[in-house]
Residue frames as qw, qx, qy, qz and C-alpha x, y, z in Angstrom:
[[0.620, -0.414, 0.522, -0.413, -374.35, 56.86, 19.73],
 [0.318, 0.276, -0.897, -0.137, -373.06, 53.32, 19.55],
 [0.812, -0.181, 0.206, -0.515, -375.34, 50.39, 20.28],
 [0.075, 0.342, -0.934, -0.071, -374.65, 46.68, 20.73],
 [0.414, 0.222, 0.810, -0.350, -378.20, 45.34, 21.02],
 [0.052, -0.169, -0.734, -0.656, -380.27, 44.29, 18.02],
 [0.477, -0.221, -0.093, -0.845, -383.95, 45.18, 17.85],
 [0.781, -0.223, -0.539, -0.221, -385.05, 41.62, 18.72],
 [0.548, -0.058, -0.605, 0.575, -382.73, 41.67, 21.75],
 [0.065, -0.142, 0.245, -0.957, -384.11, 45.02, 22.91],
 [0.642, -0.245, -0.280, -0.671, -387.73, 43.84, 22.60],
 [0.775, -0.171, -0.604, 0.073, -386.97, 40.59, 24.47],
 [0.367, 0.025, -0.519, 0.771, -385.14, 42.50, 27.24],
 [0.290, -0.226, 0.071, -0.927, -388.04, 44.93, 27.63],
 [0.759, -0.255, -0.399, -0.447, -390.62, 42.14, 27.93],
 [0.732, -0.136, -0.583, 0.327, -388.49, 40.18, 30.38],
 [0.201, 0.166, -0.370, 0.892, -387.73, 43.38, 32.30],
 [0.491, -0.301, -0.053, -0.816, -391.39, 44.21, 32.75],
 [0.834, -0.226, -0.464, -0.197, -392.19, 40.64, 33.79],
 [0.638, -0.026, -0.547, 0.541, -389.32, 40.38, 36.29],
 [0.020, 0.211, -0.283, 0.935, -389.94, 43.83, 37.77],
 [0.624, -0.310, -0.196, -0.690, -393.65, 43.13, 38.13],
 [0.824, -0.179, -0.535, 0.056, -392.87, 39.82, 39.80],
 [0.448, 0.064, -0.496, 0.741, -390.47, 41.51, 42.24],
 [0.236, -0.261, 0.125, -0.928, -393.00, 44.22, 43.11],
 [0.753, -0.263, -0.307, -0.519, -395.71, 41.59, 43.62],
 [0.717, -0.543, 0.364, -0.242, -393.60, 39.88, 46.27],
 [0.928, 0.292, -0.198, 0.119, -391.21, 37.78, 44.24],
 [0.804, -0.282, -0.061, 0.520, -387.55, 37.22, 45.08],
 [0.182, -0.849, 0.074, 0.490, -385.19, 40.18, 45.47],
 [0.401, -0.256, 0.607, 0.636, -383.12, 39.17, 42.44],
 [0.382, 0.613, 0.658, 0.211, -386.13, 39.73, 40.18],
 [0.009, 0.918, 0.076, -0.389, -385.29, 43.45, 40.34],
 [0.434, -0.229, 0.581, 0.649, -382.74, 42.65, 37.63],
 [0.352, 0.658, 0.633, 0.208, -385.72, 43.49, 35.40],
 [0.018, -0.947, -0.059, 0.315, -384.98, 47.18, 35.97],
 [0.338, -0.513, 0.572, 0.544, -381.54, 46.62, 34.40],
 [0.413, 0.279, 0.781, 0.376, -383.19, 44.89, 31.42],
 [0.206, 0.870, 0.445, -0.043, -385.61, 47.79, 30.93],
 [0.142, -0.879, 0.179, 0.419, -382.84, 50.40, 31.10],
 [0.356, -0.342, 0.688, 0.532, -380.53, 48.58, 28.69],
 [0.403, 0.479, 0.736, 0.258, -383.35, 47.92, 26.24],
 [0.139, 0.945, 0.266, -0.133, -384.18, 51.62, 26.15],
 [0.230, -0.801, 0.366, 0.413, -380.55, 52.66, 25.91],
 [0.821, 0.548, -0.135, -0.089, -379.57, 50.06, 23.30],
 [0.399, 0.597, -0.622, 0.314, -376.21, 49.52, 24.94],
 [0.879, -0.455, -0.130, -0.051, -375.44, 46.79, 27.46],
 [0.098, -0.841, 0.518, -0.119, -372.28, 47.48, 29.50],
 [0.729, -0.288, 0.620, -0.015, -371.79, 43.76, 30.20],
 [0.817, 0.501, 0.260, 0.118, -371.94, 43.03, 26.47],
 [0.295, 0.907, -0.262, 0.146, -369.30, 45.72, 25.96],
 [0.440, -0.667, 0.597, -0.069, -366.98, 44.18, 28.55],
 [0.710, -0.069, 0.696, 0.084, -367.24, 40.73, 26.95],
 [0.080, 0.391, -0.550, -0.734, -367.30, 42.18, 23.38],
 [0.286, 0.374, 0.881, 0.051, -370.68, 40.61, 22.55],
 [0.250, 0.285, -0.133, -0.916, -372.80, 42.27, 19.88],
 [0.438, 0.392, 0.808, -0.045, -376.21, 41.25, 18.61],
 [0.346, 0.811, 0.100, -0.461, -376.64, 44.36, 16.44],
 [0.778, 0.446, 0.266, 0.354, -375.68, 44.22, 12.79],
 [0.529, -0.080, 0.079, 0.841, -372.83, 46.39, 11.56],
 [0.041, 0.455, 0.329, 0.826, -375.13, 49.00, 9.98],
 [0.483, -0.731, -0.426, -0.225, -377.24, 49.19, 13.19],
 [0.673, -0.328, -0.327, 0.577, -374.30, 50.02, 15.46],
 [0.211, -0.147, -0.018, 0.966, -373.97, 53.66, 14.46],
 [0.198, 0.697, 0.648, -0.234, -377.26, 55.55, 14.66],
 [0.131, 0.807, -0.088, -0.569, -375.91, 58.65, 12.89],
 [0.831, 0.461, 0.271, 0.154, -375.75, 57.98, 9.13],
 [0.555, -0.271, 0.271, 0.738, -372.44, 58.77, 7.42],
 [0.293, 0.841, 0.095, -0.446, -372.29, 61.93, 5.30]]
């Protein structure tokens, strides 16, 4: 499985995702539900928008989770 998010990026996305989603549930603005997207991409390790714009925060050795034989 290919990934394009580094560990620090995944942790930051998860924290922001929880904060935004909690804010939206507590009565915040509707756009705060973008936190669900942050949580899903942090768990998956792949951001489709990063793929479209060819942005990668993961190092070269982190991109392929299956080690070469």
